[in-house]
C-alpha positions as CSV (number, residue, x, y, z in Angstrom):
1,M,124.7,-116.5,113.4
2,V,128.1,-117.0,111.7
3,K,127.5,-113.8,109.7
4,H,126.9,-111.9,112.9
5,K,130.0,-113.3,114.6
6,R,132.1,-112.3,111.6
7,L,130.7,-108.8,111.7
8,A,131.4,-108.4,115.4
9,L,135.0,-109.7,114.9
10,F,135.5,-107.2,112.0
11,L,134.2,-104.3,114.1
12,L,136.5,-105.3,117.0
13,L,139.6,-105.5,114.7
14,F,138.7,-102.2,113.1
15,G,138.5,-100.5,116.5
16,M,141.8,-102.0,117.6
17,M,143.5,-100.7,114.4
18,T,142.0,-97.2,114.9
19,L,143.3,-97.1,118.5
20,T,146.8,-98.3,117.3
21,L,147.0,-95.7,114.6
22,S,146.0,-92.9,117.0
23,C,148.9,-93.9,119.3
24,F,151.5,-94.4,116.5
25,G,151.3,-91.5,114.1
26,G,147.6,-90.9,113.9
27,K,146.3,-87.3,114.0
28,K,145.7,-86.2,117.5
29,T,144.2,-82.8,118.6
30,T,145.5,-81.4,121.8
31,S,144.0,-78.5,123.8
32,N,145.8,-75.1,123.9
33,K,146.2,-75.6,127.6
34,E,148.2,-78.8,127.0
35,Q,150.3,-77.8,124.0
36,E,150.9,-74.5,122.4
37,I,150.4,-74.5,118.6
38,V,152.5,-71.9,116.7
39,T,152.2,-71.2,112.9
40,K,155.4,-70.1,111.1
41,G,155.7,-69.8,107.4
42,G,152.3,-71.3,106.9
43,K,153.2,-74.5,108.8
44,D,152.0,-75.5,112.3
45,Y,154.5,-76.3,115.1
46,V,153.9,-77.7,118.6
47,K,155.8,-76.1,121.5
48,V,157.2,-79.0,123.6
49,P,159.8,-79.3,126.4
50,N,163.3,-80.0,125.1
51,P,164.5,-83.4,126.4
52,L,168.1,-82.2,126.2
53,Y,167.5,-79.0,128.3
54,A,168.3,-80.5,131.7
55,V,171.4,-82.4,130.6
56,W,173.1,-80.4,127.9
57,Q,174.2,-76.8,128.6
58,G,173.2,-74.3,126.0
59,Q,170.0,-76.0,125.0
60,P,166.7,-74.0,124.9
61,E,164.0,-75.0,127.5
62,Y,161.4,-75.5,124.7
63,I,161.6,-76.5,121.0
64,Y,159.1,-76.4,118.2
65,V,158.2,-79.7,116.5
66,P,156.4,-79.8,113.1
67,K,152.8,-80.8,113.9
68,S,153.1,-83.7,111.4
69,Q,156.0,-85.2,113.5
70,Y,154.5,-84.7,117.0
71,R,153.6,-87.9,118.9
72,P,152.1,-87.0,122.2
73,L,151.6,-90.6,123.4
74,L,155.2,-91.6,122.6
75,G,157.0,-88.6,124.0
76,E,158.5,-85.7,122.1
77,R,160.2,-87.4,119.1
78,I,162.0,-85.4,116.5
79,V,163.5,-86.7,113.3
80,G,166.5,-85.3,111.4
81,E,170.2,-85.6,111.1
82,D,170.9,-82.5,113.4
83,V,169.1,-84.1,116.3
84,R,170.8,-87.5,115.8
85,I,174.2,-85.8,115.9
86,K,173.2,-84.0,119.2
87,Q,171.9,-87.3,120.6
88,Q,175.2,-89.0,119.7
89,F,177.1,-86.2,121.4
90,L,175.0,-86.4,124.5
91,E,175.5,-90.2,124.7
92,R,179.3,-89.7,124.5
93,K,179.2,-87.0,127.1
94,I,177.2,-89.2,129.5
95,A,179.6,-92.1,129.0
96,R,182.6,-89.9,129.8
97,L,180.9,-88.5,133.0
98,E,180.1,-92.1,134.1
99,R,183.8,-93.1,133.6
100,E,184.9,-90.1,135.7
101,L,182.5,-91.0,138.5
102,K,183.6,-94.6,138.5
103,S,187.2,-93.5,138.7
104,G,186.5,-91.4,141.8
105,G,187.0,-88.1,140.0
106,V,184.6,-85.1,140.1
107,P,183.2,-84.2,136.7
108,G,184.4,-80.8,135.5
109,G,186.5,-80.0,138.6
110,A,185.3,-78.7,141.9
111,G,181.6,-79.4,142.1
112,G,180.3,-79.0,138.5
113,I,181.1,-78.4,134.9
114,A,182.9,-75.3,133.8
115,I,181.4,-73.0,131.2
116,P,182.6,-73.9,127.7
117,A,185.1,-71.5,126.2
118,N,182.9,-70.8,123.2
119,R,179.9,-69.8,125.3
120,I,178.8,-66.3,124.1
121,M,178.0,-64.0,127.0
122,K,176.2,-60.8,126.2
123,K,178.1,-57.6,127.3
124,R,176.1,-54.8,128.9
125,V,176.7,-51.6,126.9
126,V,175.6,-48.0,127.4
127,I,175.4,-45.7,124.5
128,L,176.4,-42.3,125.8
129,P,174.6,-39.1,124.7
130,M,175.6,-38.3,121.1
131,Q,177.6,-35.1,120.5
132,D,176.5,-33.4,117.3
133,N,179.4,-31.1,116.3
134,T,177.6,-30.0,113.1
135,D,174.4,-28.7,114.9
136,S,172.4,-30.1,112.0
137,L,170.6,-33.1,113.5
138,S,167.1,-32.6,114.8
139,K,166.0,-34.3,118.1
140,E,164.0,-36.8,116.1
141,E,167.0,-37.7,114.0
142,K,169.1,-38.2,117.1
143,I,166.4,-40.5,118.5
144,Y,166.2,-42.4,115.2
145,F,170.0,-42.9,115.1
146,R,170.2,-44.1,118.6
147,Q,167.4,-46.6,118.0
148,A,169.0,-47.8,114.8
149,L,172.3,-48.4,116.6
150,T,170.6,-50.1,119.6
151,N,168.7,-52.5,117.2
152,S,171.9,-53.2,115.2
153,L,173.9,-54.2,118.3
154,N,171.0,-56.2,119.9
155,K,170.6,-58.2,116.7
156,T,174.2,-59.5,117.0
157,K,173.2,-61.3,120.3
158,H,176.6,-60.2,121.7
159,A,175.3,-57.1,123.6
160,I,172.6,-55.9,125.9
161,I,172.0,-52.2,125.4
162,E,171.2,-50.5,128.7
163,D,169.3,-47.2,128.9
164,P,171.5,-44.2,129.7
165,M,169.0,-43.4,132.5
166,L,170.8,-46.2,134.3
167,L,173.5,-43.5,135.0
168,K,171.1,-40.9,136.4
169,S,172.6,-41.0,139.9
170,Y,176.0,-40.3,138.3
171,Q,174.8,-37.4,136.2
172,E,174.4,-35.4,139.5
173,Q,178.1,-35.8,140.0
174,D,178.8,-34.2,136.6
175,W,180.3,-37.4,135.0
176,W,179.2,-36.2,131.6
177,A,180.1,-32.8,130.1
178,K,179.7,-31.5,126.5
179,G,182.5,-33.0,124.4
180,S,184.2,-34.9,127.2
181,V,183.9,-37.8,129.6
182,K,185.1,-37.9,133.1
183,E,186.7,-41.4,133.1
184,D,187.0,-41.8,136.9
185,L,183.3,-41.3,137.4
186,L,182.5,-43.5,134.3
187,A,184.6,-46.3,135.9
188,R,182.6,-46.0,139.2
189,A,179.3,-46.2,137.3
190,G,180.4,-49.1,135.2
191,S,181.8,-51.1,138.1
192,A,178.8,-50.5,140.3
193,L,176.2,-51.2,137.6
194,G,177.8,-54.1,135.9
195,V,178.4,-52.3,132.6
196,Q,181.2,-53.8,130.4
197,A,181.5,-51.0,127.9
198,F,180.4,-47.4,127.1
199,V,180.1,-46.2,123.5
200,K,180.6,-42.5,122.7
201,I,179.8,-41.1,119.2
202,D,180.5,-37.6,117.8
203,V,179.0,-36.4,114.5
204,D,181.8,-34.5,112.8
205,R,180.3,-34.0,109.4
206,L,176.8,-34.5,107.8
207,E,176.1,-33.3,104.3
208,V,173.0,-33.7,102.1
209,I,173.7,-33.8,98.3
210,H,171.0,-32.5,96.0
211,Q,170.7,-34.3,92.6
212,L,168.7,-33.4,89.5
213,N,168.4,-36.0,86.8
214,A,166.0,-35.6,83.9
215,N,164.1,-32.9,85.9
216,K,163.7,-35.4,88.8
217,E,165.0,-34.3,92.2
218,S,166.6,-36.7,94.6
219,Y,168.9,-36.6,97.6
220,K,171.9,-38.5,99.1
221,A,173.8,-37.9,102.3
222,T,177.3,-38.5,103.7
223,V,178.4,-38.6,107.3
224,T,181.7,-38.8,109.3
225,L,181.6,-40.0,112.9
226,S,184.1,-40.3,115.7
227,L,183.7,-43.5,117.7
228,K,185.2,-44.2,121.2
229,L,184.7,-47.4,123.2
230,Y,185.3,-47.2,127.0
231,D,186.1,-50.1,129.3
232,G,183.3,-50.2,131.9
233,L,185.6,-51.1,134.7
234,A,188.4,-48.6,134.2
235,G,186.5,-45.9,132.3
236,T,189.4,-45.7,129.9
237,D,189.3,-45.3,126.2
238,I,190.3,-48.6,124.7
239,Y,189.3,-48.1,121.1
240,T,189.0,-45.0,118.9
241,T,188.2,-44.9,115.2
242,K,186.5,-42.9,112.4
243,I,183.4,-44.0,110.6
244,D,182.8,-42.6,107.1
245,V,179.6,-43.3,105.1
246,F,180.0,-42.0,101.5
247,P,177.1,-41.0,99.1
248,D,177.6,-44.1,96.9
249,E,176.8,-46.4,99.8
250,I,173.2,-45.4,99.9
251,Q,170.5,-45.0,97.2
252,P,168.9,-41.7,96.3
253,Y,165.8,-40.6,98.3
254,P,163.0,-38.1,97.4
255,T,163.6,-35.9,100.5
256,P,166.6,-34.7,102.5
257,A,165.2,-36.2,105.7
258,E,165.0,-39.7,104.2
259,A,168.5,-39.4,102.9
260,E,169.8,-38.4,106.3
261,N,168.0,-41.3,108.0
262,A,169.4,-43.7,105.5
263,V,173.0,-42.6,106.0
264,L,172.6,-42.7,109.8
265,K,171.2,-46.3,109.6
266,Q,174.2,-47.3,107.5
267,A,176.5,-45.6,110.0
268,A,174.9,-47.6,112.8
269,S,175.6,-50.9,110.9
270,E,179.2,-49.9,110.4
271,I,179.6,-48.9,114.0
272,T,178.3,-52.3,115.1
273,Q,180.8,-54.2,112.8
274,S,183.6,-52.0,114.2
275,V,182.7,-52.4,117.9
276,L,182.0,-56.2,118.0
277,P,185.6,-57.4,117.8
278,Q,186.5,-55.0,120.7
279,L,183.6,-56.2,122.8
280,S,184.9,-59.7,122.5
281,K,188.1,-58.6,124.3
282,L,186.1,-57.4,127.3
283,E,185.5,-60.2,129.8
284,W,182.0,-60.6,131.1
285,F,181.7,-59.8,134.8
286,T,179.1,-59.2,137.5
287,H,178.9,-58.7,141.3
288,I,177.7,-60.3,144.5
289,V,174.7,-58.2,145.6
290,R,173.6,-60.2,148.7
291,V,175.1,-62.8,151.0
292,D,172.9,-65.0,153.3
293,K,175.3,-67.2,155.3
294,A,172.5,-68.9,157.3
295,K,170.9,-70.2,154.1
296,K,174.3,-70.7,152.4
297,M,172.8,-68.6,149.5
298,I,174.6,-65.9,147.5
299,I,172.8,-63.7,145.0
300,I,174.5,-62.2,142.0
301,Q,173.5,-59.7,139.4
302,G,172.9,-61.4,136.0
303,G,170.7,-64.1,134.6
304,R,169.5,-65.9,131.5
305,D,169.6,-62.6,129.4
306,D,173.4,-62.5,130.0
307,G,173.8,-66.1,128.7
308,L,173.9,-67.9,132.1
309,Y,172.4,-71.4,132.8
310,I,171.5,-73.4,135.9
311,G,174.6,-75.3,137.0
312,D,177.1,-72.8,135.6
313,L,180.3,-72.2,137.7
314,L,181.5,-68.8,138.6
315,N,184.8,-67.6,140.1
316,V,184.9,-64.9,142.8
317,Y,187.6,-62.3,143.1
318,D,188.2,-59.5,145.5
319,K,188.5,-56.9,142.7
320,P,189.0,-56.7,138.9
321,G,192.6,-57.1,137.8
322,K,194.7,-54.5,135.9
323,E,194.2,-53.8,132.2
324,I,196.8,-55.3,129.8
325,F,197.9,-53.4,126.7
326,N,200.2,-54.5,123.9
327,Q,203.4,-52.6,124.6
328,L,204.3,-52.4,120.9
329,T,201.0,-51.3,119.5
330,G,199.1,-49.9,122.5
331,E,196.2,-52.3,121.7
332,F,194.0,-53.3,124.6
333,M,194.4,-57.1,125.2
334,G,192.3,-57.9,128.2
335,R,192.5,-57.9,132.0
336,E,194.5,-59.7,134.7
337,P,192.5,-61.8,137.2
338,G,192.2,-60.4,140.8
339,K,192.8,-62.3,144.0
340,F,190.8,-65.5,143.9
341,K,188.3,-66.0,146.8
342,G,186.2,-69.0,145.8
343,R,183.7,-70.6,143.5
344,L,179.9,-70.4,143.1
345,Q,177.4,-72.5,141.2
346,I,174.1,-71.1,139.9
347,V,171.1,-73.0,141.3
348,E,168.1,-70.7,140.4
349,F,167.1,-67.6,138.5
350,F,164.7,-65.0,139.7
351,G,163.5,-61.5,138.6
352,V,164.8,-60.0,135.4
353,N,168.5,-59.9,136.1
354,A,169.5,-62.0,139.2
355,A,170.5,-65.5,140.1
356,I,170.8,-67.5,143.3
357,T,174.1,-69.4,143.8
358,K,175.6,-71.8,146.3
359,P,179.2,-71.6,147.4
360,L,181.4,-74.5,146.4
361,L,184.8,-73.1,147.5
362,G,185.6,-70.3,149.9
363,D,183.5,-68.7,152.7
364,S,184.6,-65.1,153.0
365,F,182.3,-63.7,150.2
366,K,180.9,-60.2,150.6
367,V,178.6,-57.8,148.7
368,G,180.5,-56.2,145.9
369,D,182.9,-59.1,145.2
370,F,183.8,-59.4,141.6
371,V,182.4,-62.5,139.7
372,K,183.6,-64.0,136.4
373,L,182.9,-67.1,134.5
374,A,184.8,-70.4,135.4
375,R,186.0,-71.5,131.9
């Protein structure tokens, strides 16, 4: 009898230990419907909601936790110095907000927290049809070059490249002609469509160099491009430069076509490095596209793809301000603010490129009003 009691007690203790381990670090299998498992670099990661998403601006909605560290019964726990630093920052931020509330102040000003100055907002850019002054590029090579430049700019995460078909309605007004740009129509298109910049590229020289070394043929290429960057609001040329890619910058290729593609890809990379500092001088903007006074709801063009988040504050102006140029160098510096009309706060996103906002200051908003970030 004693032996049976001891066996029963042992089985009970063993069962309790098994249950405890399953809750605190034991291996637990979850269904695909509950948690998404992603394999990266040969390791399994679990997609889980980010606990900092709702309270810390700039955080992603989901994070990927190594499967070995995932604890479904204890919440989403992550280990590591980076997370501890973020948690400490969050705790300090919450403490500061509590102090402001107790003192009777409003955190972040009128009705919310302004967007941090270091927030990166993607600028919407249209690459205008390329002008080949050499008449040597095939249609396929032009498509290849445009795609290479689009990929290069998109990878920087500072730009959203819009399709030129966006300007189809303005083509009927002859805004584009061979070798020239009608700046007034370009400005109308940019302002109406929320485009911050236009890029125009002319191919001035393209040469293929035939090499023969030890009876083995190879090819290199060189190219010279003219680059112009237009302000999307004014349609004016704010930056002009030449891009040269020399033969020693690319390796030899067995065919002329491969050599040309290689030099065009290198040119796309150099254009990107040249354009990025200029894009940073152009302020992100958008427009009010609908006003519903009954529901106190205002819809703007722009969403998560641009870099916006729920809770962001936006200032509304009657129109864009004037451009500012350095009087000594002629360099474009930025733009004056227009007449301030009020402030909005983002409450919801919908569609691909739209957001619902609520008014915090002002009540005379109308469709077409100019919207900027509240820094």
